All heavy atoms as TSV, in Angstrom:
chain	resi	resn	atom	element	x	y	z
A	1	MET	N	N	39.866	35.071	173.509
A	1	MET	CA	C	40.565	35.239	172.249
A	1	MET	C	C	39.985	36.476	171.537
A	1	MET	O	O	38.776	36.600	171.397
A	1	MET	CB	C	40.392	33.984	171.387
A	1	MET	CG	C	41.013	34.154	170.014
A	1	MET	SD	S	40.753	32.767	168.911
A	1	MET	CE	C	42.007	31.662	169.455
A	2	PRO	N	N	40.843	37.378	171.084
A	2	PRO	CA	C	40.337	38.589	170.412
A	2	PRO	C	C	39.731	38.275	169.043
A	2	PRO	O	O	40.107	37.312	168.384
A	2	PRO	CB	C	41.577	39.470	170.265
A	2	PRO	CG	C	42.749	38.588	170.465
A	2	PRO	CD	C	42.290	37.387	171.224
A	3	LYS	N	N	38.806	39.098	168.647
A	3	LYS	CA	C	38.202	38.952	167.324
A	3	LYS	C	C	39.198	39.437	166.276
A	3	LYS	O	O	40.085	40.227	166.554
A	3	LYS	CB	C	36.925	39.768	167.242
A	3	LYS	CG	C	35.841	39.253	168.145
A	3	LYS	CD	C	34.594	40.079	168.006
A	3	LYS	CE	C	33.528	39.545	168.940
A	3	LYS	NZ	N	32.289	40.315	168.834
A	4	THR	N	N	39.011	38.957	165.051
A	4	THR	CA	C	39.894	39.334	163.952
A	4	THR	C	C	39.106	40.108	162.907
A	4	THR	O	O	37.996	39.739	162.550
A	4	THR	CB	C	40.515	38.078	163.301
A	4	THR	OG1	O	41.236	37.359	164.302
A	4	THR	CG2	C	41.461	38.451	162.177
A	5	PHE	N	N	39.720	41.176	162.436
A	5	PHE	CA	C	39.147	42.035	161.397
A	5	PHE	C	C	40.115	42.019	160.225
A	5	PHE	O	O	41.308	42.260	160.403
A	5	PHE	CB	C	38.987	43.453	161.963
A	5	PHE	CG	C	38.256	44.394	161.068
A	5	PHE	CD1	C	36.890	44.272	160.871
A	5	PHE	CD2	C	38.919	45.429	160.449
A	5	PHE	CE1	C	36.202	45.156	160.053
A	5	PHE	CE2	C	38.251	46.323	159.631
A	5	PHE	CZ	C	36.887	46.177	159.438
A	6	THR	N	N	39.640	41.697	159.025
A	6	THR	CA	C	40.501	41.610	157.848
A	6	THR	C	C	40.027	42.597	156.790
A	6	THR	O	O	38.837	42.680	156.496
A	6	THR	CB	C	40.499	40.179	157.274
A	6	THR	OG1	O	40.958	39.278	158.298
A	6	THR	CG2	C	41.409	40.072	156.071
A	7	ILE	N	N	40.988	43.326	156.228
A	7	ILE	CA	C	40.717	44.320	155.191
A	7	ILE	C	C	41.458	43.898	153.932
A	7	ILE	O	O	42.629	43.507	153.993
A	7	ILE	CB	C	41.199	45.717	155.633
A	7	ILE	CG1	C	40.461	46.149	156.895
A	7	ILE	CG2	C	41.016	46.740	154.516
A	7	ILE	CD1	C	41.051	47.365	157.570
A	8	PHE	N	N	40.789	43.997	152.798
A	8	PHE	CA	C	41.393	43.688	151.497
A	8	PHE	C	C	41.490	45.005	150.725
A	8	PHE	O	O	40.473	45.613	150.401
A	8	PHE	CB	C	40.531	42.666	150.751
A	8	PHE	CG	C	41.154	42.132	149.506
A	8	PHE	CD1	C	42.293	41.359	149.552
A	8	PHE	CD2	C	40.580	42.404	148.279
A	8	PHE	CE1	C	42.862	40.856	148.395
A	8	PHE	CE2	C	41.143	41.907	147.108
A	8	PHE	CZ	C	42.288	41.129	147.172
A	9	LEU	N	N	42.710	45.472	150.461
A	9	LEU	CA	C	42.935	46.771	149.827
A	9	LEU	C	C	43.557	46.582	148.443
A	9	LEU	O	O	44.649	46.034	148.331
A	9	LEU	CB	C	43.846	47.627	150.707
A	9	LEU	CG	C	44.150	49.037	150.241
A	9	LEU	CD1	C	42.866	49.872	150.139
A	9	LEU	CD2	C	45.127	49.699	151.196
A	10	THR	N	N	42.849	47.030	147.418
A	10	THR	CA	C	43.349	46.889	146.044
A	10	THR	C	C	43.532	48.229	145.350
A	10	THR	O	O	43.900	48.269	144.183
A	10	THR	CB	C	42.388	46.025	145.201
A	10	THR	OG1	O	41.115	46.655	145.159
A	10	THR	CG2	C	42.265	44.626	145.763
A	11	SER	N	N	43.299	49.326	146.062
A	11	SER	CA	C	43.386	50.662	145.460
A	11	SER	C	C	44.747	51.292	145.719
A	11	SER	O	O	45.321	51.120	146.794
A	11	SER	CB	C	42.329	51.586	146.060
A	11	SER	OG	O	41.056	51.066	145.864
A	12	SER	N	N	45.230	52.056	144.758
A	12	SER	CA	C	46.470	52.802	144.964
A	12	SER	C	C	46.215	53.898	146.002
A	12	SER	O	O	45.078	54.288	146.249
A	12	SER	CB	C	46.987	53.369	143.649
A	12	SER	OG	O	46.017	54.176	143.042
A	13	PRO	N	N	47.273	54.434	146.604
A	13	PRO	CA	C	47.120	55.276	147.779
A	13	PRO	C	C	46.308	56.562	147.615
A	13	PRO	O	O	45.610	56.945	148.523
A	13	PRO	CB	C	48.537	55.621	148.198
A	13	PRO	CG	C	49.443	54.832	147.367
A	13	PRO	CD	C	48.662	54.159	146.311
A	14	TYR	N	N	46.402	57.232	146.509
A	14	TYR	CA	C	45.850	58.586	146.451
A	14	TYR	C	C	44.822	58.785	145.340
A	14	TYR	O	O	44.582	59.893	144.909
A	14	TYR	CB	C	46.996	59.593	146.337
A	14	TYR	CG	C	48.046	59.347	147.392
A	14	TYR	CD1	C	49.300	58.859	147.064
A	14	TYR	CD2	C	47.753	59.546	148.738
A	14	TYR	CE1	C	50.242	58.597	148.046
A	14	TYR	CE2	C	48.685	59.275	149.725
A	14	TYR	CZ	C	49.928	58.811	149.369
A	14	TYR	OH	O	50.848	58.536	150.347
A	15	THR	N	N	44.180	57.712	144.908
A	15	THR	CA	C	43.190	57.834	143.833
A	15	THR	C	C	41.755	57.865	144.345
A	15	THR	O	O	40.853	58.212	143.593
A	15	THR	CB	C	43.323	56.667	142.828
A	15	THR	OG1	O	43.149	55.437	143.527
A	15	THR	CG2	C	44.665	56.694	142.145
A	16	SER	N	N	41.560	57.478	145.591
A	16	SER	CA	C	40.212	57.447	146.166
A	16	SER	C	C	40.332	57.521	147.680
A	16	SER	O	O	41.425	57.643	148.221
A	16	SER	CB	C	39.482	56.169	145.746
A	16	SER	OG	O	40.076	55.051	146.373
A	17	GLU	N	N	39.216	57.387	148.352
A	17	GLU	CA	C	39.190	57.386	149.821
A	17	GLU	C	C	39.478	56.007	150.409
A	17	GLU	O	O	39.500	55.853	151.631
A	17	GLU	CB	C	37.819	57.866	150.304
A	17	GLU	CG	C	37.546	59.314	150.013
A	17	GLU	CD	C	38.356	60.258	150.884
A	17	GLU	OE1	O	38.542	59.966	152.076
A	17	GLU	OE2	O	38.814	61.276	150.352
A	18	ASN	N	N	39.685	55.017	149.575
A	18	ASN	CA	C	39.834	53.643	150.065
A	18	ASN	C	C	40.992	53.480	151.042
A	18	ASN	O	O	40.859	52.807	152.062
A	18	ASN	CB	C	39.984	52.668	148.907
A	18	ASN	CG	C	38.744	52.593	148.058
A	18	ASN	OD1	O	37.674	53.048	148.440
A	18	ASN	ND2	N	38.875	52.043	146.863
A	19	THR	N	N	42.131	54.088	150.739
A	19	THR	CA	C	43.290	53.965	151.626
A	19	THR	C	C	42.996	54.610	152.972
A	19	THR	O	O	43.251	54.016	154.023
A	19	THR	CB	C	44.532	54.601	150.987
A	19	THR	OG1	O	44.881	53.843	149.831
A	19	THR	CG2	C	45.712	54.606	151.944
A	20	TYR	N	N	42.462	55.823	152.938
A	20	TYR	CA	C	42.139	56.525	154.176
A	20	TYR	C	C	41.129	55.724	154.999
A	20	TYR	O	O	41.263	55.609	156.217
A	20	TYR	CB	C	41.609	57.927	153.864
A	20	TYR	CG	C	41.335	58.755	155.082
A	20	TYR	CD1	C	42.383	59.241	155.862
A	20	TYR	CD2	C	40.033	59.055	155.471
A	20	TYR	CE1	C	42.141	59.997	156.997
A	20	TYR	CE2	C	39.785	59.818	156.596
A	20	TYR	CZ	C	40.841	60.292	157.352
A	20	TYR	OH	O	40.598	61.039	158.477
A	21	THR	N	N	40.146	55.142	154.344
A	21	THR	CA	C	39.149	54.330	155.039
A	21	THR	C	C	39.810	53.109	155.685
A	21	THR	O	O	39.514	52.779	156.840
A	21	THR	CB	C	38.041	53.890	154.071
A	21	THR	OG1	O	37.416	55.068	153.540
A	21	THR	CG2	C	37.004	53.015	154.751
A	22	ALA	N	N	40.713	52.462	154.970
A	22	ALA	CA	C	41.415	51.298	155.521
A	22	ALA	C	C	42.255	51.696	156.733
A	22	ALA	O	O	42.310	50.962	157.727
A	22	ALA	CB	C	42.291	50.652	154.451
A	23	ILE	N	N	42.892	52.861	156.667
A	23	ILE	CA	C	43.694	53.350	157.789
A	23	ILE	C	C	42.806	53.583	159.007
A	23	ILE	O	O	43.109	53.128	160.114
A	23	ILE	CB	C	44.445	54.641	157.395
A	23	ILE	CG1	C	45.547	54.318	156.379
A	23	ILE	CG2	C	45.021	55.341	158.622
A	23	ILE	CD1	C	46.139	55.532	155.684
A	24	LYS	N	N	41.699	54.293	158.819
A	24	LYS	CA	C	40.820	54.636	159.940
A	24	LYS	C	C	40.146	53.386	160.525
A	24	LYS	O	O	40.013	53.266	161.742
A	24	LYS	CB	C	39.778	55.665	159.510
A	24	LYS	CG	C	40.371	57.002	159.071
A	24	LYS	CD	C	41.380	57.570	160.042
A	24	LYS	CE	C	40.729	58.325	161.172
A	24	LYS	NZ	N	41.699	58.916	162.107
A	25	LEU	N	N	39.726	52.458	159.669
A	25	LEU	CA	C	39.140	51.211	160.163
A	25	LEU	C	C	40.161	50.401	160.966
A	25	LEU	O	O	39.835	49.844	162.021
A	25	LEU	CB	C	38.604	50.367	159.009
A	25	LEU	CG	C	37.305	50.814	158.374
A	25	LEU	CD1	C	37.032	50.008	157.108
A	25	LEU	CD2	C	36.151	50.660	159.353
A	26	SER	N	N	41.388	50.347	160.467
A	26	SER	CA	C	42.450	49.625	161.177
A	26	SER	C	C	42.717	50.250	162.533
A	26	SER	O	O	42.838	49.540	163.544
A	26	SER	CB	C	43.742	49.628	160.348
A	26	SER	OG	O	43.561	48.941	159.140
A	27	GLU	N	N	42.814	51.584	162.569
A	27	GLU	CA	C	43.033	52.282	163.846
A	27	GLU	C	C	41.938	51.948	164.849
A	27	GLU	O	O	42.214	51.620	166.009
A	27	GLU	CB	C	43.042	53.799	163.631
A	27	GLU	CG	C	44.283	54.346	163.008
A	27	GLU	CD	C	44.189	55.846	162.725
A	27	GLU	OE1	O	43.096	56.447	162.848
A	27	GLU	OE2	O	45.227	56.412	162.375
A	28	ALA	N	N	40.699	52.060	164.412
A	28	ALA	CA	C	39.566	51.825	165.308
A	28	ALA	C	C	39.540	50.393	165.822
A	28	ALA	O	O	39.302	50.150	167.012
A	28	ALA	CB	C	38.265	52.156	164.591
A	29	ALA	N	N	39.778	49.449	164.939
A	29	ALA	CA	C	39.754	48.038	165.344
A	29	ALA	C	C	40.894	47.724	166.312
A	29	ALA	O	O	40.696	47.011	167.304
A	29	ALA	CB	C	39.815	47.140	164.118
A	30	LEU	N	N	42.087	48.247	166.044
A	30	LEU	CA	C	43.216	48.015	166.943
A	30	LEU	C	C	42.948	48.619	168.321
A	30	LEU	O	O	43.293	48.025	169.343
A	30	LEU	CB	C	44.509	48.582	166.352
A	30	LEU	CG	C	45.086	47.793	165.180
A	30	LEU	CD1	C	46.166	48.602	164.467
A	30	LEU	CD2	C	45.633	46.453	165.641
A	31	GLU	N	N	42.324	49.792	168.353
A	31	GLU	CA	C	41.991	50.429	169.634
A	31	GLU	C	C	41.001	49.593	170.444
A	31	GLU	O	O	40.992	49.652	171.662
A	31	GLU	CB	C	41.426	51.826	169.398
A	31	GLU	CG	C	42.477	52.832	168.991
A	31	GLU	CD	C	41.900	54.187	168.632
A	31	GLU	OE1	O	40.689	54.427	168.844
A	31	GLU	OE2	O	42.675	55.015	168.125
A	32	LYS	N	N	40.182	48.811	169.745
A	32	LYS	CA	C	39.205	47.954	170.424
A	32	LYS	C	C	39.761	46.537	170.640
A	32	LYS	O	O	39.022	45.600	170.907
A	32	LYS	CB	C	37.912	47.904	169.628
A	32	LYS	CG	C	37.208	49.255	169.608
A	32	LYS	CD	C	35.778	49.109	169.196
A	32	LYS	CE	C	35.087	50.438	169.240
A	32	LYS	NZ	N	34.672	50.820	170.567
A	33	ASN	N	N	41.088	46.411	170.482
A	33	ASN	CA	C	41.808	45.151	170.733
A	33	ASN	C	C	41.447	44.022	169.778
A	33	ASN	O	O	41.504	42.851	170.150
A	33	ASN	CB	C	41.629	44.710	172.190
A	33	ASN	CG	C	42.262	45.691	173.130
A	33	ASN	OD1	O	43.374	46.163	172.885
A	33	ASN	ND2	N	41.565	46.031	174.191
A	34	TYR	N	N	41.073	44.358	168.565
A	34	TYR	CA	C	40.904	43.353	167.519
A	34	TYR	C	C	42.285	43.011	166.950
A	34	TYR	O	O	43.188	43.840	166.963
A	34	TYR	CB	C	40.062	43.897	166.362
A	34	TYR	CG	C	38.576	43.869	166.576
A	34	TYR	CD1	C	37.975	44.669	167.539
A	34	TYR	CD2	C	37.761	43.058	165.798
A	34	TYR	CE1	C	36.606	44.656	167.724
A	34	TYR	CE2	C	36.388	43.046	165.972
A	34	TYR	CZ	C	35.823	43.852	166.941
A	34	TYR	OH	O	34.476	43.834	167.111
A	35	ARG	N	N	42.404	41.813	166.434
A	35	ARG	CA	C	43.546	41.487	165.584
A	35	ARG	C	C	43.172	42.008	164.207
A	35	ARG	O	O	42.073	41.725	163.726
A	35	ARG	CB	C	43.780	39.994	165.518
A	35	ARG	CG	C	44.552	39.474	166.696
A	35	ARG	CD	C	44.953	38.066	166.443
A	35	ARG	NE	N	43.952	37.251	167.130
A	35	ARG	CZ	C	43.948	35.946	167.171
A	35	ARG	NH1	N	44.863	35.272	166.515
A	35	ARG	NH2	N	43.039	35.291	167.826
A	36	VAL	N	N	44.055	42.757	163.569
A	36	VAL	CA	C	43.727	43.348	162.271
A	36	VAL	C	C	44.719	42.863	161.228
A	36	VAL	O	O	45.929	43.000	161.390
A	36	VAL	CB	C	43.718	44.890	162.331
A	36	VAL	CG1	C	43.300	45.462	160.985
A	36	VAL	CG2	C	42.799	45.387	163.430
A	37	ASN	N	N	44.177	42.282	160.165
A	37	ASN	CA	C	44.963	41.833	159.021
A	37	ASN	C	C	44.598	42.702	157.832
A	37	ASN	O	O	43.424	42.976	157.601
A	37	ASN	CB	C	44.629	40.379	158.666
A	37	ASN	CG	C	44.864	39.439	159.808
A	37	ASN	OD1	O	45.880	39.493	160.467
A	37	ASN	ND2	N	43.906	38.580	160.067
A	38	LEU	N	N	45.594	43.121	157.085
A	38	LEU	CA	C	45.344	43.855	155.852
A	38	LEU	C	C	46.042	43.116	154.724
A	38	LEU	O	O	47.239	42.819	154.810
A	38	LEU	CB	C	45.868	45.287	155.941
A	38	LEU	CG	C	45.488	46.148	154.748
A	38	LEU	CD1	C	45.128	47.546	155.203
A	38	LEU	CD2	C	46.577	46.191	153.714
A	39	ILE	N	N	45.280	42.798	153.700
A	39	ILE	CA	C	45.831	42.134	152.523
A	39	ILE	C	C	45.824	43.167	151.407
A	39	ILE	O	O	44.781	43.698	151.043
A	39	ILE	CB	C	44.986	40.911	152.125
A	39	ILE	CG1	C	44.927	39.923	153.291
A	39	ILE	CG2	C	45.543	40.254	150.862
A	39	ILE	CD1	C	43.854	38.867	153.158
A	40	ALA	N	N	47.010	43.476	150.888
A	40	ALA	CA	C	47.127	44.427	149.787
A	40	ALA	C	C	47.443	43.647	148.518
A	40	ALA	O	O	48.342	42.814	148.489
A	40	ALA	CB	C	48.226	45.448	150.065
A	41	SER	N	N	46.681	43.938	147.479
A	41	SER	CA	C	46.832	43.238	146.211
A	41	SER	C	C	46.722	44.235	145.074
A	41	SER	O	O	46.093	45.290	145.221
A	41	SER	CB	C	45.749	42.168	146.103
A	41	SER	OG	O	45.859	41.452	144.898
A	42	GLY	N	N	47.286	43.918	143.935
A	42	GLY	CA	C	47.208	44.817	142.788
A	42	GLY	C	C	47.806	46.173	143.132
A	42	GLY	O	O	48.887	46.258	143.707
A	43	ASP	N	N	47.090	47.241	142.818
A	43	ASP	CA	C	47.576	48.596	143.104
A	43	ASP	C	C	47.664	48.874	144.597
A	43	ASP	O	O	48.320	49.833	145.014
A	43	ASP	CB	C	46.677	49.638	142.442
A	43	ASP	CG	C	46.866	49.716	140.933
A	43	ASP	OD1	O	47.845	49.121	140.424
A	43	ASP	OD2	O	46.049	50.369	140.273
A	44	GLY	N	N	47.024	48.065	145.413
A	44	GLY	CA	C	47.073	48.265	146.856
A	44	GLY	C	C	48.468	48.151	147.444
A	44	GLY	O	O	48.752	48.733	148.489
A	45	VAL	N	N	49.366	47.429	146.778
A	45	VAL	CA	C	50.731	47.298	147.300
A	45	VAL	C	C	51.478	48.631	147.266
A	45	VAL	O	O	52.431	48.828	148.027
A	45	VAL	CB	C	51.535	46.202	146.564
A	45	VAL	CG1	C	50.876	44.841	146.723
A	45	VAL	CG2	C	51.746	46.531	145.108
A	46	TYR	N	N	51.046	49.573	146.421
A	46	TYR	CA	C	51.708	50.883	146.349
A	46	TYR	C	C	51.531	51.690	147.631
A	46	TYR	O	O	52.268	52.651	147.867
A	46	TYR	CB	C	51.200	51.690	145.154
A	46	TYR	CG	C	51.597	51.090	143.830
A	46	TYR	CD1	C	50.637	50.604	142.962
A	46	TYR	CD2	C	52.933	51.001	143.453
A	46	TYR	CE1	C	50.993	50.038	141.745
A	46	TYR	CE2	C	53.307	50.440	142.248
A	46	TYR	CZ	C	52.329	49.959	141.393
A	46	TYR	OH	O	52.694	49.394	140.193
A	47	ASN	N	N	50.597	51.313	148.472
A	47	ASN	CA	C	50.407	51.998	149.748
A	47	ASN	C	C	51.602	51.813	150.678
A	47	ASN	O	O	51.757	52.555	151.638
A	47	ASN	CB	C	49.148	51.475	150.450
A	47	ASN	CG	C	47.892	51.949	149.780
A	47	ASN	OD1	O	47.495	53.088	149.945
A	47	ASN	ND2	N	47.265	51.070	149.012
A	48	PHE	N	N	52.452	50.844	150.393
A	48	PHE	CA	C	53.551	50.497	151.289
A	48	PHE	C	C	54.933	50.842	150.720
A	48	PHE	O	O	55.940	50.473	151.309
A	48	PHE	CB	C	53.454	49.006	151.643
A	48	PHE	CG	C	52.147	48.698	152.306
A	48	PHE	CD1	C	51.052	48.304	151.562
A	48	PHE	CD2	C	51.997	48.871	153.665
A	48	PHE	CE1	C	49.822	48.073	152.159
A	48	PHE	CE2	C	50.772	48.647	154.280
A	48	PHE	CZ	C	49.691	48.251	153.523
A	49	LEU	N	N	54.965	51.574	149.618
A	49	LEU	CA	C	56.244	52.011	149.061
A	49	LEU	C	C	56.871	53.069	149.954
A	49	LEU	O	O	56.194	53.977	150.435
A	49	LEU	CB	C	56.056	52.601	147.660
A	49	LEU	CG	C	55.725	51.625	146.546
A	49	LEU	CD1	C	55.521	52.391	145.242
A	49	LEU	CD2	C	56.834	50.601	146.371
A	50	LYS	N	N	58.173	52.972	150.152
A	50	LYS	CA	C	58.885	53.960	150.964
A	50	LYS	C	C	59.135	55.226	150.155
A	50	LYS	O	O	59.241	55.189	148.944
A	50	LYS	CB	C	60.203	53.375	151.451
A	50	LYS	CG	C	60.007	52.237	152.429
A	50	LYS	CD	C	61.308	51.814	153.042
A	50	LYS	CE	C	61.074	50.617	153.912
A	50	LYS	NZ	N	60.930	50.936	155.290
A	51	GLY	N	N	59.212	56.353	150.862
A	51	GLY	CA	C	59.561	57.622	150.240
A	51	GLY	C	C	58.403	58.368	149.604
A	51	GLY	O	O	58.620	59.238	148.772
A	52	GLN	N	N	57.182	58.066	150.009
A	52	GLN	CA	C	56.032	58.783	149.449
A	52	GLN	C	C	56.054	60.236	149.912
A	52	GLN	O	O	56.429	60.531	151.037
A	52	GLN	CB	C	54.729	58.114	149.888
A	52	GLN	CG	C	54.574	56.722	149.338
A	52	GLN	CD	C	53.271	56.080	149.786
A	52	GLN	OE1	O	52.316	56.743	150.114
A	52	GLN	NE2	N	53.272	54.749	149.782
A	53	LYS	N	N	55.634	61.131	149.030
A	53	LYS	CA	C	55.623	62.552	149.357
A	53	LYS	C	C	54.226	63.126	149.188
A	53	LYS	O	O	53.987	63.977	148.337
A	53	LYS	CB	C	56.632	63.286	148.476
A	53	LYS	CG	C	58.044	62.849	148.747
A	53	LYS	CD	C	59.051	63.598	147.937
A	53	LYS	CE	C	60.407	63.219	148.441
A	53	LYS	NZ	N	61.323	62.731	147.541
A	54	ALA	N	N	53.325	62.667	150.008
A	54	ALA	CA	C	51.940	63.139	149.954
A	54	ALA	C	C	51.859	64.542	150.543
A	54	ALA	O	O	52.475	64.835	151.555
A	54	ALA	CB	C	51.044	62.199	150.740
A	55	LYS	N	N	51.096	65.398	149.898
A	55	LYS	CA	C	50.910	66.765	150.403
A	55	LYS	C	C	49.421	67.044	150.535
A	55	LYS	O	O	48.662	66.846	149.599
A	55	LYS	CB	C	51.544	67.771	149.452
A	55	LYS	CG	C	53.045	67.665	149.437
A	55	LYS	CD	C	53.681	68.721	148.577
A	55	LYS	CE	C	55.179	68.503	148.650
A	55	LYS	NZ	N	55.908	69.261	147.699
A	56	GLY	N	N	49.017	67.507	151.714
A	56	GLY	CA	C	47.633	67.864	151.938
A	56	GLY	C	C	46.712	66.699	152.260
A	56	GLY	O	O	45.529	66.890	152.489
A	57	ILE	N	N	47.241	65.491	152.235
A	57	ILE	CA	C	46.461	64.292	152.563
A	57	ILE	C	C	47.345	63.370	153.407
A	57	ILE	O	O	48.567	63.502	153.394
A	57	ILE	CB	C	45.985	63.550	151.285
A	57	ILE	CG1	C	47.154	63.258	150.353
A	57	ILE	CG2	C	44.918	64.330	150.566
A	57	ILE	CD1	C	46.775	62.465	149.135
A	58	PRO	N	N	46.743	62.445	154.139
A	58	PRO	CA	C	47.555	61.542	154.958
A	58	PRO	C	C	48.522	60.714	154.100
A	58	PRO	O	O	48.149	60.222	153.040
A	58	PRO	CB	C	46.523	60.642	155.638
A	58	PRO	CG	C	45.254	61.415	155.598
A	58	PRO	CD	C	45.314	62.240	154.344
A	59	ASN	N	N	49.729	60.584	154.568
A	59	ASN	CA	C	50.749	59.791	153.886
A	59	ASN	C	C	50.498	58.311	154.198
A	59	ASN	O	O	50.564	57.895	155.357
A	59	ASN	CB	C	52.135	60.223	154.362
A	59	ASN	CG	C	53.248	59.501	153.661
A	59	ASN	OD1	O	53.337	58.283	153.722
A	59	ASN	ND2	N	54.106	60.248	153.001
A	60	ALA	N	N	50.200	57.542	153.177
A	60	ALA	CA	C	49.852	56.129	153.362
A	60	ALA	C	C	50.988	55.348	154.007
A	60	ALA	O	O	50.765	54.579	154.947
A	60	ALA	CB	C	49.468	55.500	152.020
A	61	GLU	N	N	52.196	55.545	153.514
A	61	GLU	CA	C	53.341	54.801	154.046
A	61	GLU	C	C	53.511	55.073	155.540
A	61	GLU	O	O	53.648	54.142	156.339
A	61	GLU	CB	C	54.614	55.204	153.308
A	61	GLU	CG	C	55.869	54.621	153.924
A	61	GLU	CD	C	57.123	55.419	153.642
A	61	GLU	OE1	O	57.072	56.406	152.886
A	61	GLU	OE2	O	58.162	55.048	154.200
A	62	GLU	N	N	53.485	56.332	155.941
A	62	GLU	CA	C	53.677	56.679	157.350
A	62	GLU	C	C	52.531	56.160	158.213
A	62	GLU	O	O	52.753	55.642	159.307
A	62	GLU	CB	C	53.803	58.194	157.508
A	62	GLU	CG	C	55.088	58.750	156.931
A	62	GLU	CD	C	55.126	60.271	156.947
A	62	GLU	OE1	O	54.176	60.912	157.457
A	62	GLU	OE2	O	56.111	60.829	156.442
A	63	SER	N	N	51.311	56.307	157.716
A	63	SER	CA	C	50.150	55.855	158.487
A	63	SER	C	C	50.177	54.350	158.709
A	63	SER	O	O	49.968	53.871	159.827
A	63	SER	CB	C	48.852	56.254	157.771
A	63	SER	OG	O	48.735	57.650	157.689
A	64	PHE	N	N	50.445	53.600	157.655
A	64	PHE	CA	C	50.489	52.151	157.803
A	64	PHE	C	C	51.682	51.705	158.644
A	64	PHE	O	O	51.590	50.740	159.404
A	64	PHE	CB	C	50.478	51.452	156.443
A	64	PHE	CG	C	49.111	51.403	155.813
A	64	PHE	CD1	C	48.888	51.962	154.567
A	64	PHE	CD2	C	48.048	50.794	156.455
A	64	PHE	CE1	C	47.624	51.924	153.981
A	64	PHE	CE2	C	46.782	50.745	155.889
A	64	PHE	CZ	C	46.577	51.312	154.642
A	65	SER	N	N	52.805	52.402	158.559
A	65	SER	CA	C	53.970	52.066	159.393
A	65	SER	C	C	53.629	52.193	160.872
A	65	SER	O	O	54.003	51.329	161.680
A	65	SER	CB	C	55.155	52.976	159.058
A	65	SER	OG	O	55.650	52.696	157.782
A	66	GLU	N	N	52.920	53.257	161.234
A	66	GLU	CA	C	52.503	53.438	162.626
A	66	GLU	C	C	51.540	52.333	163.058
A	66	GLU	O	O	51.632	51.831	164.181
A	66	GLU	CB	C	51.856	54.809	162.817
A	66	GLU	CG	C	52.842	55.953	162.774
A	66	GLU	CD	C	53.931	55.845	163.833
A	66	GLU	OE1	O	53.608	55.573	165.010
A	66	GLU	OE2	O	55.119	56.010	163.474
A	67	LEU	N	N	50.630	51.970	162.170
A	67	LEU	CA	C	49.668	50.913	162.506
A	67	LEU	C	C	50.353	49.556	162.645
A	67	LEU	O	O	49.967	48.746	163.492
A	67	LEU	CB	C	48.565	50.848	161.456
A	67	LEU	CG	C	47.599	52.028	161.471
A	67	LEU	CD1	C	46.723	52.027	160.228
A	67	LEU	CD2	C	46.755	52.014	162.734
A	68	ILE	N	N	51.358	49.303	161.846
A	68	ILE	CA	C	52.116	48.054	161.954
A	68	ILE	C	C	52.771	47.976	163.331
A	68	ILE	O	O	52.792	46.924	163.972
A	68	ILE	CB	C	53.132	47.932	160.803
A	68	ILE	CG1	C	52.379	47.668	159.486
A	68	ILE	CG2	C	54.157	46.828	161.088
A	68	ILE	CD1	C	53.233	47.821	158.238
A	69	LYS	N	N	53.297	49.097	163.807
A	69	LYS	CA	C	53.906	49.128	165.153
A	69	LYS	C	C	52.872	48.820	166.228
A	69	LYS	O	O	53.214	48.314	167.291
A	69	LYS	CB	C	54.514	50.505	165.415
A	69	LYS	CG	C	55.741	50.802	164.589
A	69	LYS	CD	C	56.225	52.215	164.821
A	69	LYS	CE	C	57.331	52.567	163.848
A	69	LYS	NZ	N	57.703	53.984	163.940
A	70	LYS	N	N	51.601	49.139	165.963
A	70	LYS	CA	C	50.523	48.903	166.929
A	70	LYS	C	C	49.902	47.512	166.795
A	70	LYS	O	O	48.997	47.166	167.533
A	70	LYS	CB	C	49.441	49.958	166.771
A	70	LYS	CG	C	49.910	51.343	167.147
A	70	LYS	CD	C	48.820	52.356	166.928
A	70	LYS	CE	C	49.314	53.762	167.285
A	70	LYS	NZ	N	48.261	54.769	167.053
A	71	GLY	N	N	50.362	46.731	165.781
A	71	GLY	CA	C	49.889	45.360	165.674
A	71	GLY	C	C	49.229	44.976	164.356
A	71	GLY	O	O	48.827	43.827	164.189
A	72	LEU	N	N	49.092	45.904	163.431
A	72	LEU	CA	C	48.528	45.568	162.118
A	72	LEU	C	C	49.419	44.552	161.416
A	72	LEU	O	O	50.640	44.729	161.351
A	72	LEU	CB	C	48.405	46.837	161.265
A	72	LEU	CG	C	47.917	46.634	159.817
A	72	LEU	CD1	C	46.464	46.200	159.798
A	72	LEU	CD2	C	48.098	47.912	159.019
A	73	LYS	N	N	48.818	43.500	160.912
A	73	LYS	CA	C	49.546	42.487	160.130
A	73	LYS	C	C	49.235	42.733	158.670
A	73	LYS	O	O	48.056	42.836	158.272
A	73	LYS	CB	C	49.102	41.073	160.511
A	73	LYS	CG	C	49.241	40.759	161.962
A	73	LYS	CD	C	50.682	40.654	162.388
A	73	LYS	CE	C	50.772	40.207	163.831
A	73	LYS	NZ	N	51.667	40.969	164.637
A	74	VAL	N	N	50.265	42.830	157.833
A	74	VAL	CA	C	50.089	43.143	156.413
A	74	VAL	C	C	50.661	42.008	155.573
A	74	VAL	O	O	51.771	41.529	155.809
A	74	VAL	CB	C	50.803	44.468	156.047
A	74	VAL	CG1	C	50.706	44.741	154.559
A	74	VAL	CG2	C	50.217	45.622	156.848
A	75	ASP	N	N	49.880	41.600	154.580
A	75	ASP	CA	C	50.328	40.637	153.571
A	75	ASP	C	C	50.255	41.305	152.208
A	75	ASP	O	O	49.210	41.855	151.852
A	75	ASP	CB	C	49.453	39.384	153.565
A	75	ASP	CG	C	49.653	38.530	154.783
A	75	ASP	OD1	O	50.830	38.257	155.122
A	75	ASP	OD2	O	48.663	38.127	155.407
A	76	LEU	N	N	51.346	41.269	151.474
A	76	LEU	CA	C	51.392	41.858	150.131
A	76	LEU	C	C	51.362	40.748	149.092
A	76	LEU	O	O	51.886	39.711	149.260
A	76	LEU	CB	C	52.657	42.699	149.947
A	76	LEU	CG	C	52.855	43.828	150.952
A	76	LEU	CD1	C	54.193	44.505	150.705
A	76	LEU	CD2	C	51.745	44.838	150.872
């Protein structure tokens, strides 16, 4: 049975490094065949809004969409 890694994200997408850290941790854990759960609460739900136009930094919506396709489970 694979191990499970859970992330709790409460930060909005572009105010700190928290979103980027959650993305990179999720990628790494999925690559190592962990089950990855991400719980977004408060401002963290803004990471999943469609139509974000990030410039010069990773787009949270696109990054998380790709991770969801790879097996990331998200609860809002």
